[in-house]
N, CA and C atoms as a LAMMPS dump frame, in Angstrom:
ITEM: TIMESTEP
0
ITEM: NUMBER OF ATOMS
702
ITEM: BOX BOUNDS ff ff ff
-5.0000000000000000e+02 5.0000000000000000e+02
-5.0000000000000000e+02 5.0000000000000000e+02
-5.0000000000000000e+02 5.0000000000000000e+02
ITEM: ATOMS id mol type element x y z
1 1 1 N 0.888 -1.036 -0.059
2 1 2 C 0.208 0.252 -0.137
3 1 3 C 0.998 1.252 0.193
4 2 1 N 2.043 1.686 0.799
5 2 2 C 2.736 1.91 1.036
6 2 3 C 3.385 2.142 -0.339
7 3 1 N 3.823 1.469 -1.047
8 3 2 C 4.385 1.607 -2.738
9 3 3 C 3.903 2.418 -3.8
10 4 1 N 1.915 1.516 -3.665
11 4 2 C 1.022 2.119 -4.43
12 4 3 C 0.898 3.873 -4.214
13 5 1 N 0.887 4.085 -2.808
14 5 2 C 0.885 5.685 -2.564
15 5 3 C 1.848 6.214 -2.859
16 6 1 N 3.736 5.83 -2.79
17 6 2 C 4.395 6.965 -3.899
18 6 3 C 4.085 6.864 -4.909
19 7 1 N 3.724 5.771 -5.483
20 7 2 C 3.153 6.255 -6.894
21 7 3 C 2.573 6.548 -7.493
22 8 1 N 1.747 7.205 -6.658
23 8 2 C 0.42 7.758 -7.084
24 8 3 C 1.016 9.429 -6.643
25 9 1 N 1.969 9.716 -5.724
26 9 2 C 2.312 10.668 -5.567
27 9 3 C 3.114 11.744 -6.649
28 10 1 N 3.888 10.339 -7.468
29 10 2 C 4.734 10.928 -8.563
30 10 3 C 3.591 10.798 -9.763
31 11 1 N 2.615 10.177 -9.708
32 11 2 C 1.946 10.268 -11.101
33 11 3 C 0.971 11.648 -11.17
34 12 1 N 0.905 12.604 -12.235
35 12 2 C 0.102 13.802 -12.82
36 12 3 C -0.935 13.524 -12.773
37 13 1 N -1.268 12.137 -13.591
38 13 2 C -2.779 11.824 -13.784
39 13 3 C -3.576 11.297 -12.865
40 14 1 N -2.91 10.483 -11.842
41 14 2 C -3.263 9.953 -10.714
42 14 3 C -3.25 10.442 -9.286
43 15 1 N -3.603 11.761 -8.565
44 15 2 C -2.956 12.715 -8.03
45 15 3 C -3.553 12.146 -6.939
46 16 1 N -3.652 12.011 -5.679
47 16 2 C -4.624 11.753 -4.465
48 16 3 C -4.902 12.942 -3.752
49 17 1 N -6.034 12.668 -3.086
50 17 2 C -6.491 13.558 -2.432
51 17 3 C -7.496 13.58 -1.275
52 18 1 N -7.422 14.311 -0.454
53 18 2 C -7.789 14.321 0.921
54 18 3 C -8.897 12.806 1.413
55 19 1 N -8.99 12.697 0.816
56 19 2 C -9.821 11.192 0.265
57 19 3 C -8.542 10.02 0.687
58 20 1 N -7.955 10.447 -0.13
59 20 2 C -6.899 9.236 -0.385
60 20 3 C -6.124 9.146 1.246
61 21 1 N -5.881 10.447 1.172
62 21 2 C -5.347 10.327 2.406
63 21 3 C -6.213 9.995 3.726
64 22 1 N -7.634 9.772 4.396
65 22 2 C -7.877 10.06 5.325
66 22 3 C -7.839 7.82 5.223
67 23 1 N -7.966 7.858 3.661
68 23 2 C -8.222 6.358 4.176
69 23 3 C -7.075 5.455 4.343
70 24 1 N -5.826 6.331 3.502
71 24 2 C -4.447 5.308 4.299
72 24 3 C -4.066 5.265 5.675
73 25 1 N -4.18 6.984 6.263
74 25 2 C -4.35 7.128 7.604
75 25 3 C -4.855 5.513 8.643
76 26 1 N -6.33 5.775 7.918
77 26 2 C -7.283 5.044 8.7
78 26 3 C -6.402 3.258 8.382
79 27 1 N -6.188 3.28 7.482
80 27 2 C -6.304 1.726 7.55
81 27 3 C -5.008 1.926 8.215
82 28 1 N -3.543 2.426 8.645
83 28 2 C -2.514 2.229 8.968
84 28 3 C -2.751 2.243 10.191
85 29 1 N -3.125 3.624 10.421
86 29 2 C -3.383 4.066 12.157
87 29 3 C -4.146 2.607 12.859
88 30 1 N -5.841 2.284 11.867
89 30 2 C -6.558 1.476 12.854
90 30 3 C -6.18 -0.018 13.044
91 31 1 N -4.562 -0.603 12.154
92 31 2 C -3.9 -1.401 12.119
93 31 3 C -2.739 -1.812 13.541
94 32 1 N -2.316 -0.032 14.059
95 32 2 C -1.847 0.383 15.02
96 32 3 C -0.221 0.471 14.477
97 33 1 N -0.124 0.367 12.773
98 33 2 C 1.082 0.538 11.784
99 33 3 C 1.065 2.1 12.191
100 34 1 N 1.497 2.482 13.517
101 34 2 C 1.558 4.224 14.086
102 34 3 C 2.857 5.037 12.766
103 35 1 N 4.169 4.051 12.775
104 35 2 C 5.08 4.595 12.138
105 35 3 C 4.493 5.004 10.599
106 36 1 N 4.411 3.895 10.465
107 36 2 C 3.66 4.118 8.746
108 36 3 C 3.149 5.013 8.758
109 37 1 N 1.676 4.98 9.031
110 37 2 C 1.158 6.44 9.598
111 37 3 C 1.252 7.481 9.467
112 38 1 N 2.203 7.708 10.255
113 38 2 C 3.024 9.032 10.318
114 38 3 C 3.381 9.395 9.337
115 39 1 N 4.564 8.806 8.518
116 39 2 C 5.102 8.848 7.332
117 39 3 C 4.065 8.704 6.132
118 40 1 N 3.195 8.603 6.174
119 40 2 C 2.117 8.87 4.649
120 40 3 C 1.697 10.376 4.92
121 41 1 N 1.254 9.976 6.62
122 41 2 C 0.781 11.777 6.224
123 41 3 C 1.83 12.681 6.307
124 42 1 N 2.934 12.72 6.446
125 42 2 C 4.317 13.779 5.915
126 42 3 C 4.336 13.738 4.522
127 43 1 N 3.846 12.3 4.015
128 43 2 C 4.331 12.359 2.593
129 43 3 C 3.508 13.51 1.901
130 44 1 N 1.567 13.1 2.19
131 44 2 C 0.66 13.969 2.181
132 44 3 C 0.899 15.267 2.162
133 45 1 N 1.287 15.74 3.029
134 45 2 C 1.364 17.104 3.452
135 45 3 C 2.553 17.682 2.514
136 46 1 N 3.339 17.068 2.061
137 46 2 C 4.616 17.079 0.832
138 46 3 C 3.989 17.255 -0.109
139 47 1 N 3.426 16.709 0.087
140 47 2 C 2.667 17.146 -1.602
141 47 3 C 1.14 17.996 -2.165
142 48 1 N 1.161 18.112 -0.577
143 48 2 C 0.006 19.44 -0.615
144 48 3 C -1.523 19.285 -0.416
145 49 1 N -1.029 17.893 0.202
146 49 2 C -2.894 18.057 0.422
147 49 3 C -3.011 18.39 1.757
148 50 1 N -4.29 19.574 2.144
149 50 2 C -3.953 19.665 3.642
150 50 3 C -5.129 18.823 4.42
151 51 1 N -5.482 18.584 4.996
152 51 2 C -5.882 17.764 6.258
153 51 3 C -7.527 18.528 6.321
154 52 1 N -8.289 17.62 7.229
155 52 2 C -9.539 18.035 7.511
156 52 3 C -10.052 17.526 8.395
157 53 1 N -10.993 18.386 9.339
158 53 2 C -11.56 17.498 10.831
159 53 3 C -11.46 15.984 10.459
160 54 1 N -11.946 15.533 9.751
161 54 2 C -11.755 13.495 9.23
162 54 3 C -10.212 12.962 9.758
163 55 1 N -9.235 13.609 9.204
164 55 2 C -7.785 13.488 9.577
165 55 3 C -7.984 13.132 10.242
166 56 1 N -8.081 14.349 11.363
167 56 2 C -7.669 14.949 12.788
168 56 3 C -8.579 13.928 13.798
169 57 1 N -9.5 13.445 13.638
170 57 2 C -10.648 12.307 13.8
171 57 3 C -9.717 10.886 13.851
172 58 1 N -9.26 10.928 12.497
173 58 2 C -8.475 9.474 12.606
174 58 3 C -7.282 9.404 13.388
175 59 1 N -6.572 11.01 13.338
176 59 2 C -5.008 10.927 14.455
177 59 3 C -5.589 10.612 16.047
178 60 1 N -6.492 11.155 15.802
179 60 2 C -6.761 11.47 17.672
180 60 3 C -7.078 9.651 17.498
181 61 1 N -7.843 8.978 17.082
182 61 2 C -8.267 7.319 17.269
183 61 3 C -6.642 6.683 17.732
184 62 1 N -6.615 6.771 16.873
185 62 2 C -5.08 5.814 16.338
186 62 3 C -4.058 6.062 17.427
187 63 1 N -3.796 7.341 17.561
188 63 2 C -2.981 7.548 18.682
189 63 3 C -3.76 6.714 20.579
190 64 1 N -5.141 7.433 20.361
191 64 2 C -5.566 6.844 21.5
192 64 3 C -5.603 5.213 21.725
193 65 1 N -5.938 4.863 20.78
194 65 2 C -5.921 3.119 21.26
195 65 3 C -4.915 2.606 20.969
196 66 1 N -3.375 3.402 20.644
197 66 2 C -2.26 2.932 20.964
198 66 3 C -1.769 3.5 21.964
199 67 1 N -2.509 4.152 22.614
200 67 2 C -1.683 4.568 24.008
201 67 3 C -1.119 5.794 24.234
202 68 1 N -0.686 6.733 22.859
203 68 2 C 0.431 7.69 22.494
204 68 3 C -0.46 8.939 23.004
205 69 1 N -0.523 9.271 24.2
206 69 2 C -1.483 10.163 24.73
207 69 3 C -1.138 11.572 24.689
208 70 1 N 0.637 11.624 24.611
209 70 2 C 1.453 13.145 24.428
210 70 3 C 1.49 13.506 22.471
211 71 1 N 1.163 12.347 21.984
212 71 2 C 0.659 12.52 20.292
213 71 3 C -0.555 13.2 20.101
214 72 1 N -0.916 12.495 20.847
215 72 2 C -2.865 12.673 20.972
216 72 3 C -2.824 14.178 21.346
217 73 1 N -2.646 14.852 22.076
218 73 2 C -2.439 16.1 22.871
219 73 3 C -1.79 16.551 21.68
220 74 1 N -0.827 16.474 21.574
221 74 2 C -0.509 17.581 20.049
222 74 3 C -1.48 17.879 19.022
223 75 1 N -2.235 16.736 19.096
224 75 2 C -2.623 16.76 17.919
225 75 3 C -4.304 18.149 18.024
226 76 1 N -5.035 17.448 19.605
227 76 2 C -5.942 18.24 20.281
228 76 3 C -5.302 20.224 20.009
229 77 1 N -4.25 20.294 20.259
230 77 2 C -3.691 21.299 20.782
231 77 3 C -3.538 21.926 19.102
232 78 1 N -2.674 21.532 17.92
233 78 2 C -3.63 21.641 16.644
234 78 3 C -4.68 22.049 16.379
235 79 1 N -5.368 21.423 16.677
236 79 2 C -6.643 21.938 16.297
237 79 3 C -6.797 23.164 17.34
238 80 1 N -6.928 23.126 17.927
239 80 2 C -7.419 24.347 18.476
240 80 3 C -6.587 25.909 17.757
241 81 1 N -4.921 24.895 17.898
242 81 2 C -4.453 26.919 17.142
243 81 3 C -4.774 27.227 15.806
244 82 1 N -5.143 26.545 15.422
245 82 2 C -6.098 26.544 13.961
246 82 3 C -7.798 26.623 13.884
247 83 1 N -8.279 26.525 15.168
248 83 2 C -9.562 26.681 14.63
249 83 3 C -10.386 25.142 14.308
250 84 1 N -9.887 24.484 14.404
251 84 2 C -10.97 23.324 14.185
252 84 3 C -11.604 23.208 14.949
253 85 1 N -13.131 22.949 13.841
254 85 2 C -13.942 22.907 15.641
255 85 3 C -14.369 21.046 15.247
256 86 1 N -14.563 21.2 17.044
257 86 2 C -14.882 19.521 16.921
258 86 3 C -16.432 19.45 16.71
259 87 1 N -16.177 17.488 16.03
260 87 2 C -17.612 17.082 15.543
261 87 3 C -17.991 16.2 16.945
262 88 1 N -18.788 15.411 16.886
263 88 2 C -19.723 14.4 17.599
264 88 3 C -18.316 13.112 17.697
265 89 1 N -18.205 12.986 16.469
266 89 2 C -16.604 11.754 16.416
267 89 3 C -15.099 12.162 16.88
268 90 1 N -15.314 13.448 16.857
269 90 2 C -14.286 14.193 18.023
270 90 3 C -14.336 14.125 19.404
271 91 1 N -15.491 14.215 19.879
272 91 2 C -15.3 13.57 20.989
273 91 3 C -15.517 12.725 22.081
274 92 1 N -16.204 12.104 21.042
275 92 2 C -16.662 10.409 21.255
276 92 3 C -15.016 9.469 21.165
277 93 1 N -14.17 10.322 20.024
278 93 2 C -13.199 9.187 20.212
279 93 3 C -11.681 9.867 21.291
280 94 1 N -11.974 11.276 21.986
281 94 2 C -11.596 11.741 23.163
282 94 3 C -11.753 11.066 24.868
283 95 1 N -12.937 11.257 24.281
284 95 2 C -13.649 10.446 25.758
285 95 3 C -13.494 9.164 26.098
286 96 1 N -13.462 7.802 25.007
287 96 2 C -12.896 6.544 24.767
288 96 3 C -11.282 6.795 25.142
289 97 1 N -10.521 7.705 24.231
290 97 2 C -9.489 7.535 25.082
291 97 3 C -8.943 8.114 26.393
292 98 1 N -9.617 8.642 27.169
293 98 2 C -9.183 8.912 28.148
294 98 3 C -9.927 7.952 29.07
295 99 1 N -10.853 7.34 28.703
296 99 2 C -11.075 6.512 29.412
297 99 3 C -10.697 4.845 29.734
298 100 1 N -10.168 5.159 28.107
299 100 2 C -9.513 3.381 28.306
300 100 3 C -8.131 3.512 29.137
301 101 1 N -7.603 4.957 28.878
302 101 2 C -6.197 5.629 30.148
303 101 3 C -6.25 5.661 31.868
304 102 1 N -8.541 5.364 31.738
305 102 2 C -8.597 5.43 33.371
306 102 3 C -8.302 6.888 33.929
307 103 1 N -8.084 8.266 33.046
308 103 2 C -8.351 9.721 32.983
309 103 3 C -9.176 10.159 32.944
310 104 1 N -10.277 9.869 34.099
311 104 2 C -11.855 9.829 33.935
312 104 3 C -11.827 11.574 34.693
313 105 1 N -10.749 12.243 35.111
314 105 2 C -10.833 13.949 35.118
315 105 3 C -11.234 13.892 34.248
316 106 1 N -10.063 13.97 33.024
317 106 2 C -10.28 14.286 31.648
318 106 3 C -11.014 13.631 30.96
319 107 1 N -11.398 12.549 31.04
320 107 2 C -13.039 11.998 29.893
321 107 3 C -13.743 13.1 31.105
322 108 1 N -14.563 12.926 31.852
323 108 2 C -15.465 13.794 32.663
324 108 3 C -15.128 15.26 31.809
325 109 1 N -14.163 15.738 31.79
326 109 2 C -14.282 17.549 31.635
327 109 3 C -15.021 16.932 30.016
328 110 1 N -14.134 16.226 29.161
329 110 2 C -14.625 16.329 27.76
330 110 3 C -15.896 16.344 27.849
331 111 1 N -16.905 15.27 28.611
332 111 2 C -18.07 15.499 28.229
333 111 3 C -18.608 16.13 28.702
334 112 1 N -18.229 17.068 29.67
335 112 2 C -19.093 18.244 30.187
336 112 3 C -18.856 19.274 29.222
337 113 1 N -18.078 19.351 28.472
338 113 2 C -17.044 20.138 27.915
339 113 3 C -18.415 19.945 26.273
340 114 1 N -18.796 19.051 25.968
341 114 2 C -19.116 18.247 24.555
342 114 3 C -20.732 19.067 24.921
343 115 1 N -21.225 18.783 26.016
344 115 2 C -22.74 19.052 26.087
345 115 3 C -23.271 20.599 26.595
346 116 1 N -21.819 21.218 26.139
347 116 2 C -21.752 22.847 26.761
348 116 3 C -21.414 23.608 26.087
349 117 1 N -21.547 22.456 24.586
350 117 2 C -20.822 23 23.323
351 117 3 C -22.374 22.765 22.176
352 118 1 N -22.888 22.234 23.27
353 118 2 C -24.454 21.794 22.578
354 118 3 C -24.02 20.208 21.448
355 119 1 N -23.339 19.589 21.654
356 119 2 C -22.788 18.21 21.098
357 119 3 C -23.789 17.671 21.926
358 120 1 N -25.02 17.088 21.113
359 120 2 C -25.128 15.738 22.185
360 120 3 C -24.408 14.368 22.101
361 121 1 N -24.525 14.141 23.698
362 121 2 C -23.909 12.767 23.106
363 121 3 C -25.062 11.573 22.286
364 122 1 N -24.17 10.637 22.052
365 122 2 C -24.762 9.707 21.304
366 122 3 C -24.438 8.507 22.478
367 123 1 N -25.175 6.91 21.972
368 123 2 C -25.066 5.512 22.543
369 123 3 C -23.327 5.531 22.443
370 124 1 N -22.433 5.652 21.528
371 124 2 C -21.069 5.74 21.549
372 124 3 C -20.806 6.532 22.804
373 125 1 N -20.647 7.309 23.472
374 125 2 C -20.276 8.728 24.059
375 125 3 C -20.61 7.202 25.268
376 126 1 N -21.928 7.319 25.347
377 126 2 C -22.061 6.898 27.016
378 126 3 C -21.629 5.473 26.83
379 127 1 N -21.222 4.248 26.1
380 127 2 C -20.952 3.303 26.116
381 127 3 C -19.061 3.227 26.387
382 128 1 N -18.6 4.432 26.895
383 128 2 C -17.338 5.195 26.342
384 128 3 C -17.546 4.556 28.234
385 129 1 N -18.149 5.947 28.634
386 129 2 C -18.224 6.056 30.097
387 129 3 C -18.458 4.914 30.841
388 130 1 N -19.517 4.118 30.144
389 130 2 C -19.674 2.726 31.168
390 130 3 C -19.09 2.343 31.03
391 131 1 N -17.88 1.662 30.157
392 131 2 C -16.922 0.834 29.792
393 131 3 C -15.557 1.124 30.679
394 132 1 N -15.296 2.638 30.978
395 132 2 C -14.357 3.019 31.795
396 132 3 C -14.735 2.853 32.889
397 133 1 N -15.676 3.137 33.777
398 133 2 C -16.079 2.631 35.278
399 133 3 C -16.425 1.907 35.653
400 134 1 N -16.809 0.725 34.674
401 134 2 C -16.8 -0.526 34.574
402 134 3 C -15.228 -1.312 35.282
403 135 1 N -14.428 -1.255 33.838
404 135 2 C -13.067 -1.23 34.499
405 135 3 C -12.109 -0.8 35.125
406 136 1 N -12.927 0.639 36.091
407 136 2 C -12.171 0.996 37.365
408 136 3 C -12.874 0.513 38.748
409 137 1 N -14.231 0.067 38.327
410 137 2 C -15.513 -0.607 40.004
411 137 3 C -15.86 0.335 40.025
412 138 1 N -16.56 2.041 39.451
413 138 2 C -17.285 2.268 39.68
414 138 3 C -18.194 2.494 39.523
415 139 1 N -19.392 1.851 40.453
416 139 2 C -20.756 1.71 39.72
417 139 3 C -22.027 2.654 40.441
418 140 1 N -21.404 4.04 41.189
419 140 2 C -21.826 4.861 41.672
420 140 3 C -22.193 5.934 40.082
421 141 1 N -21.07 5.484 39.266
422 141 2 C -20.495 6.819 38.216
423 141 3 C -21.309 6.14 37.383
424 142 1 N -21.489 4.429 37.086
425 142 2 C -22.417 3.841 35.51
426 142 3 C -24.464 4.874 36.094
427 143 1 N -24.143 4.821 37.712
428 143 2 C -25.599 5.011 37.961
429 143 3 C -26.034 6.728 37.291
430 144 1 N -24.747 7.122 37.549
431 144 2 C -25.044 8.629 36.803
432 144 3 C -25.351 8.931 35.719
433 145 1 N -24.768 8.393 34.246
434 145 2 C -24.91 7.809 33.147
435 145 3 C -26.473 7.688 32.901
436 146 1 N -26.908 6.268 33.904
437 146 2 C -27.808 6.212 33.839
438 146 3 C -29.729 7.108 33.845
439 147 1 N -28.909 7.893 34.766
440 147 2 C -29.521 8.959 34.616
441 147 3 C -29.545 9.971 33.8
442 148 1 N -28.666 10.442 33.671
443 148 2 C -28.415 11.729 32.408
444 148 3 C -29.14 10.626 31.354
445 149 1 N -28.54 9.172 31.152
446 149 2 C -29.843 8.707 29.429
447 149 3 C -30.939 9.136 29.65
448 150 1 N -31.786 8.986 30.927
449 150 2 C -33.43 9.185 31.326
450 150 3 C -33.447 10.262 29.949
451 151 1 N -33.031 11.361 30.368
452 151 2 C -33.534 12.962 30.313
453 151 3 C -33.086 13.237 28.975
454 152 1 N -31.675 12.268 28.386
455 152 2 C -31.068 13.169 27.015
456 152 3 C -31.727 12.863 26.015
457 153 1 N -33.036 12.047 25.749
458 153 2 C -33.525 11.858 24.349
459 153 3 C -32.761 11.08 23.783
460 154 1 N -31.525 10.378 24.311
461 154 2 C -30.98 9.501 23.449
462 154 3 C -31.381 7.629 23.356
463 155 1 N -31.738 7.744 22.529
464 155 2 C -31.826 5.994 21.935
465 155 3 C -31.057 5.244 22.254
466 156 1 N -31.507 4.047 23.516
467 156 2 C -30.466 3.064 23.84
468 156 3 C -30.558 2.082 23.106
469 157 1 N -29.533 1.062 22.714
470 157 2 C -29.171 0.25 21.707
471 157 3 C -29.077 -0.874 22.777
472 158 1 N -28.728 -2.185 21.715
473 158 2 C -28.428 -3.172 22.284
474 158 3 C -26.846 -3.018 22.626
475 159 1 N -25.926 -2.485 22.251
476 159 2 C -24.309 -2.4 22.167
477 159 3 C -24.703 -1.384 23.873
478 160 1 N -25.216 -0.623 23.995
479 160 2 C -25.21 -0.037 24.995
480 160 3 C -25.144 -1.236 26.155
481 161 1 N -26.744 -1.747 26.177
482 161 2 C -26.912 -2.489 27.293
483 161 3 C -25.97 -3.71 27.091
484 162 1 N -25.64 -4.132 26.328
485 162 2 C -24.333 -5.443 26.844
486 162 3 C -23.067 -4.775 27.292
487 163 1 N -23.026 -3.143 27.077
488 163 2 C -21.657 -2.814 27.821
489 163 3 C -22.198 -2.839 29.638
490 164 1 N -23.277 -2.403 29.566
491 164 2 C -23.923 -2.136 30.881
492 164 3 C -23.721 -3.506 31.758
493 165 1 N -24.276 -4.816 31.083
494 165 2 C -24.169 -5.841 31.425
495 165 3 C -22.84 -6.209 31.628
496 166 1 N -21.611 -6.303 30.536
497 166 2 C -20.329 -6.559 30.814
498 166 3 C -20.332 -5.671 32.317
499 167 1 N -20.364 -4.815 32.296
500 167 2 C -19.702 -3.328 33.868
501 167 3 C -19.631 -4.234 34.874
502 168 1 N -21.18 -4.169 35
503 168 2 C -21.789 -4.465 36.816
504 168 3 C -21.383 -5.914 36.279
505 169 1 N -21.28 -7.206 35.584
506 169 2 C -20.449 -8.411 35.662
507 169 3 C -19.243 -8.331 36.268
508 170 1 N -18.214 -7.538 35.462
509 170 2 C -17.464 -7.427 36.144
510 170 3 C -16.897 -6.324 37.586
511 171 1 N -18.285 -6.218 38.099
512 171 2 C -17.572 -5.343 39.426
513 171 3 C -18.275 -6.528 39.8
514 172 1 N -18.902 -7.399 39.709
515 172 2 C -19.465 -8.27 41.066
516 172 3 C -21.085 -8.058 41.187
517 173 1 N -21.151 -6.801 40.166
518 173 2 C -23.318 -6.263 41.157
519 173 3 C -23.658 -6.913 40.525
520 174 1 N -24.344 -7.966 40.533
521 174 2 C -24.915 -9.415 39.588
522 174 3 C -26.503 -8.632 39.927
523 175 1 N -27.048 -8.052 41.204
524 175 2 C -28.463 -8.038 41.231
525 175 3 C -28.163 -6.825 39.575
526 176 1 N -27.974 -5.777 39.672
527 176 2 C -27.462 -4.86 38.834
528 176 3 C -27.652 -5.071 37.665
529 177 1 N -27.04 -6.428 37.504
530 177 2 C -26.468 -7.146 35.939
531 177 3 C -27.796 -7.22 35.866
532 178 1 N -28.817 -8.555 36.267
533 178 2 C -29.919 -8.386 36.181
534 178 3 C -30.903 -7.627 35.647
535 179 1 N -30.737 -6.36 37.165
536 179 2 C -31.724 -5.675 36.022
537 179 3 C -31.933 -4.508 35.291
538 180 1 N -30.315 -5.3 34.645
539 180 2 C -30.145 -4.937 33.26
540 180 3 C -31.509 -5.11 32.076
541 181 1 N -31.839 -6.47 32.463
542 181 2 C -32.893 -7.107 31.693
543 181 3 C -33.955 -6.767 31.868
544 182 1 N -34.309 -5.557 33.065
545 182 2 C -35.8 -5.205 33.199
546 182 3 C -35.843 -3.83 32.449
547 183 1 N -34.558 -3.053 32.648
548 183 2 C -34.301 -1.786 31.71
549 183 3 C -34.472 -1.896 30.352
550 184 1 N -34.128 -3.101 29.617
551 184 2 C -33.943 -3.661 28.259
552 184 3 C -35.584 -3.723 27.982
553 185 1 N -36.273 -4.793 29.085
554 185 2 C -37.807 -4.519 28.591
555 185 3 C -38.221 -3.477 28.219
556 186 1 N -38.084 -2.786 29.64
557 186 2 C -38.967 -1.341 29.935
558 186 3 C -38.615 -0.228 28.084
559 187 1 N -37.461 -0.501 27.395
560 187 2 C -37.075 0.218 26.475
561 187 3 C -37.377 -0.437 25.324
562 188 1 N -37.632 -1.396 25.493
563 188 2 C -38.412 -2.559 24.194
564 188 3 C -37.16 -2.857 23.064
565 189 1 N -36.2 -3.38 23.775
566 189 2 C -34.835 -3.776 23.527
567 189 3 C -34.451 -4.955 23.942
568 190 1 N -34.265 -6.123 22.776
569 190 2 C -34.439 -7.746 23.26
570 190 3 C -33.037 -8.23 23.265
571 191 1 N -32.863 -9.038 24.535
572 191 2 C -31.263 -9.07 24.702
573 191 3 C -30.924 -10.605 23.205
574 192 1 N -29.582 -10.256 23.124
575 192 2 C -29.33 -11.176 22.195
576 192 3 C -28.24 -11.962 23.104
577 193 1 N -27.408 -12.695 22.587
578 193 2 C -26.763 -14.247 22.691
579 193 3 C -25.259 -12.999 23.414
580 194 1 N -24.989 -12.074 23.148
581 194 2 C -23.873 -11.662 23.241
582 194 3 C -24.086 -11.268 24.566
583 195 1 N -25.717 -10.602 25.013
584 195 2 C -25.846 -10.169 26.722
585 195 3 C -26.09 -11.318 27.516
586 196 1 N -26.375 -12.72 26.861
587 196 2 C -26.814 -13.485 27.852
588 196 3 C -25.323 -14.318 28.038
589 197 1 N -24.408 -14.432 26.914
590 197 2 C -22.973 -14.702 27.193
591 197 3 C -22.316 -14.438 28.111
592 198 1 N -22.54 -12.786 28.047
593 198 2 C -21.895 -12.067 29.17
594 198 3 C -21.678 -12.524 30.855
595 199 1 N -23.369 -12.472 30.762
596 199 2 C -24.222 -12.699 31.869
597 199 3 C -23.742 -14.109 32.008
598 200 1 N -23.555 -14.921 31.629
599 200 2 C -22.986 -16.548 32.015
600 200 3 C -21.198 -16.234 32.584
601 201 1 N -20.87 -15.597 31.857
602 201 2 C -19.222 -15.478 32.409
603 201 3 C -18.999 -15.224 33.916
604 202 1 N -20.492 -13.981 33.492
605 202 2 C -19.897 -13.097 34.997
606 202 3 C -20.439 -14.436 36.551
607 203 1 N -21.357 -15.129 35.891
608 203 2 C -22.098 -15.836 36.924
609 203 3 C -20.544 -17.214 37.417
610 204 1 N -20.678 -17.195 36.138
611 204 2 C -19.262 -18.629 36.178
612 204 3 C -18.466 -18.309 37.075
613 205 1 N -17.474 -17.516 36.877
614 205 2 C -16.722 -16.912 37.336
615 205 3 C -16.92 -17.131 39.186
616 206 1 N -18.02 -16.805 39.222
617 206 2 C -18.559 -16.676 41.089
618 206 3 C -19.458 -17.859 41.52
619 207 1 N -19.269 -19.281 40.329
620 207 2 C -19.845 -20.155 40.634
621 207 3 C -20.493 -20.976 40.724
622 208 1 N -21.806 -20.007 40.684
623 208 2 C -23.296 -20.078 40.28
624 208 3 C -23.921 -20.983 39.099
625 209 1 N -23.408 -21.681 40.224
626 209 2 C -24.176 -22.607 38.108
627 209 3 C -25.684 -23.132 38.142
628 210 1 N -26.211 -22.889 39.194
629 210 2 C -27.729 -22.714 38.674
630 210 3 C -28.485 -22.252 37.789
631 211 1 N -27.518 -20.632 37.78
632 211 2 C -28.236 -19.04 37.304
633 211 3 C -27.251 -19.255 35.342
634 212 1 N -26.206 -20.025 35.631
635 212 2 C -25.405 -20.26 34.208
636 212 3 C -26.18 -21.365 33.49
637 213 1 N -27.342 -22.178 33.999
638 213 2 C -28.1 -23.72 33.787
639 213 3 C -29.082 -23.253 33.026
640 214 1 N -29.203 -21.798 33.31
641 214 2 C -30.544 -21.601 33.305
642 214 3 C -30.534 -20.13 32.217
643 215 1 N -29.342 -19.707 32.102
644 215 2 C -29.147 -18.707 30.685
645 215 3 C -28.69 -20.056 30.077
646 216 1 N -28.041 -21.045 29.952
647 216 2 C -28.047 -21.708 28.932
648 216 3 C -29.084 -22.272 28.048
649 217 1 N -29.926 -22.773 28.609
650 217 2 C -31.416 -22.57 28.489
651 217 3 C -31.902 -22.119 27.578
652 218 1 N -31.976 -20.765 27.808
653 218 2 C -32.286 -19.894 27.551
654 218 3 C -31.898 -19.237 26.263
655 219 1 N -30.499 -19.222 26.078
656 219 2 C -29.415 -18.891 25.401
657 219 3 C -29.827 -19.672 23.716
658 220 1 N -29.937 -20.699 23.567
659 220 2 C -30.318 -21.88 22.872
660 220 3 C -31.392 -21.362 21.876
661 221 1 N -32.504 -20.361 22.572
662 221 2 C -33.848 -20.571 21.858
663 221 3 C -33.631 -18.895 21.169
664 222 1 N -32.576 -18.396 21.5
665 222 2 C -32.267 -16.739 21.225
666 222 3 C -31.765 -16.524 19.844
667 223 1 N -32.943 -15.848 18.995
668 223 2 C -32.25 -15.601 17.525
669 223 3 C -31.255 -15.118 16.872
670 224 1 N -30.667 -15.59 16.035
671 224 2 C -29.732 -14.611 16.025
672 224 3 C -29.915 -13.751 15.606
673 225 1 N -29.278 -12.239 15.323
674 225 2 C -30.215 -10.987 14.957
675 225 3 C -28.739 -10.261 14.39
676 226 1 N -28.334 -10.298 12.965
677 226 2 C -26.996 -9.852 12.489
678 226 3 C -27.012 -7.953 13.154
679 227 1 N -26.31 -7.966 14.37
680 227 2 C -26.313 -6.484 14.32
681 227 3 C -25.233 -5.689 13.436
682 228 1 N -25.815 -3.961 13.275
683 228 2 C -24.72 -3.285 12.548
684 228 3 C -23.598 -3.196 13.206
685 229 1 N -22.445 -3.211 12.917
686 229 2 C -20.757 -3.278 13.325
687 229 3 C -20.722 -1.412 13.685
688 230 1 N -20.685 -1.256 14.386
689 230 2 C -20.132 0.432 13.845
690 230 3 C -19.021 0.931 13.474
691 231 1 N -19.284 2.29 13.115
692 231 2 C -17.666 1.825 11.951
693 231 3 C -18.131 3.5 12.513
694 232 1 N -16.208 4.183 13.179
695 232 2 C -16.56 5.671 13.119
696 232 3 C -16.831 6.276 12.157
697 233 1 N -17.465 7.147 11.932
698 233 2 C -18.045 8.346 10.707
699 233 3 C -16.988 9.389 10.989
700 234 1 N -15.08 8.692 11.046
701 234 2 C -14.547 9.617 10.422
702 234 3 C -14.288 10.496 9.095
């Protein structure tokens, strides 16, 4: 792919554009090839191709998932310096990155900033918060996310509920985990195989064989529904 890029940059009749640049950066950054991503970015810039907000979202996402928070911060500083307006994708990427790092102060600051900028959080935003709090063992914070969701107008989907089940299961909050099923019923969202498998894991690790058996019987009757895989709208 890198060889093809070099050839394109040298061809007058096949000049790459910002779409080409973003696709290339996403391919290398998404697979963890950060050095190659950066080299390609330099080549595109050398060819006079200017980045756009999607470019920076890709860079932020790639650096965040690679744990390169200093480089992520540098991108954020650059965006601020040259007045690039953040989109919901930008906020979701940054919130998720800080959550993965366990940096709750910055994660929560970005969530507040997002709301103050009148950018409505999405299910993706809430999933990042729940996952981060679940890994850190903060059930009270997850309750806060649920309270926010009640008045937010956000349509909660199966991915969110499965994140919630997983978070409670990790923390050993089994009553709350089971309560998610009732919440799903209220929201007209049916549990899927992922929901039940996650619960089975939680019960299995605690030796609760009766619950495991009951869920295994239920899971056999659950229809497989092909869920849409979320792709970041870079």
